[in-house]
C-alpha positions in Angstrom: 23.1 1.0 -36.9 24.2 -0.6 -33.9 25.2 1.5 -31.1 28.2 -0.7 -28.8 29.1 0.5 -25.7 32.2 -0.8 -23.9 33.8 -0.3 -20.4 37.1 -1.7 -19.6 37.2 -1.7 -15.9 40.6 -2.5 -15.7 43.2 -3.6 -18.2 46.3 -5.8 -17.0 49.3 -5.8 -18.8 52.4 -7.7 -17.5 55.3 -7.0 -18.5 54.6 -3.3 -20.0 56.2 -0.7 -17.8 53.2 1.9 -16.8 55.5 5.0 -16.7 56.9 4.8 -20.0 53.5 4.9 -21.5 51.0 8.1 -22.5 47.5 6.3 -21.4 46.1 8.9 -23.0 47.2 8.0 -26.4 47.5 4.1 -25.4 43.5 4.7 -25.0 43.1 6.3 -28.3 44.8 3.8 -29.8 42.8 1.1 -28.3 39.2 2.9 -29.0 40.0 3.5 -32.8 41.3 0.0 -33.0 38.7 -1.5 -31.5 36.3 0.8 -33.4 37.6 -0.6 -36.4 37.5 -4.1 -35.6 34.0 -4.1 -34.4 32.8 -2.0 -37.5 34.4 -4.5 -39.8 33.6 -7.8 -38.0 31.2 -7.2 -35.7 30.1 -8.3 -32.4 29.9 -12.3 -31.2 26.3 -13.4 -31.7 26.4 -13.8 -28.0 26.5 -9.9 -27.2 24.3 -9.0 -30.1 21.1 -8.7 -27.9 23.3 -7.3 -25.5 24.9 -8.7 -22.3 28.5 -8.9 -20.3 31.8 -10.8 -20.3 33.1 -10.9 -16.7 36.7 -11.3 -18.3 38.4 -11.3 -21.6 41.7 -13.1 -21.5 43.9 -11.4 -24.2 47.1 -13.6 -23.9 50.1 -13.2 -24.9 51.6 -11.3 -27.5 54.9 -8.9 -28.3 55.3 -5.6 -29.6 58.7 -4.0 -30.9 60.8 -2.3 -28.1 59.6 1.7 -28.4 57.0 0.7 -30.5 55.0 3.3 -28.2 51.0 3.6 -27.5 49.8 3.1 -30.7 51.1 -0.5 -31.4 50.3 -1.5 -28.1 46.8 -0.2 -28.2 46.6 -1.9 -31.6 47.4 -5.5 -29.8 45.1 -4.6 -26.7 42.4 -3.8 -28.7 42.7 -7.4 -31.2 43.2 -9.1 -27.8 39.8 -7.8 -26.7 38.4 -8.1 -29.9 38.8 -11.9 -29.7 36.6 -12.5 -26.8 34.1 -10.0 -28.1 33.9 -10.2 -32.0 32.5 -12.7 -34.6 
């Protein structure tokens, strides 16, 4: 079993109104989806021996209006995983 420690220092969300989000719910949604993706798909081979990425660009995505923290967190996690996963 591999332990993965992931630290996201800063998350920039253009076009998202921060005041409308429950930050704890968003963090929980990102954590849950990233955990699922890493468990199922693993890390990129460049990172399996340890390492870091200075930044990961997530690209653009659409979430349903009024969808809340969970769908947004899932999209964010998939974007992050795109930069660190297999």
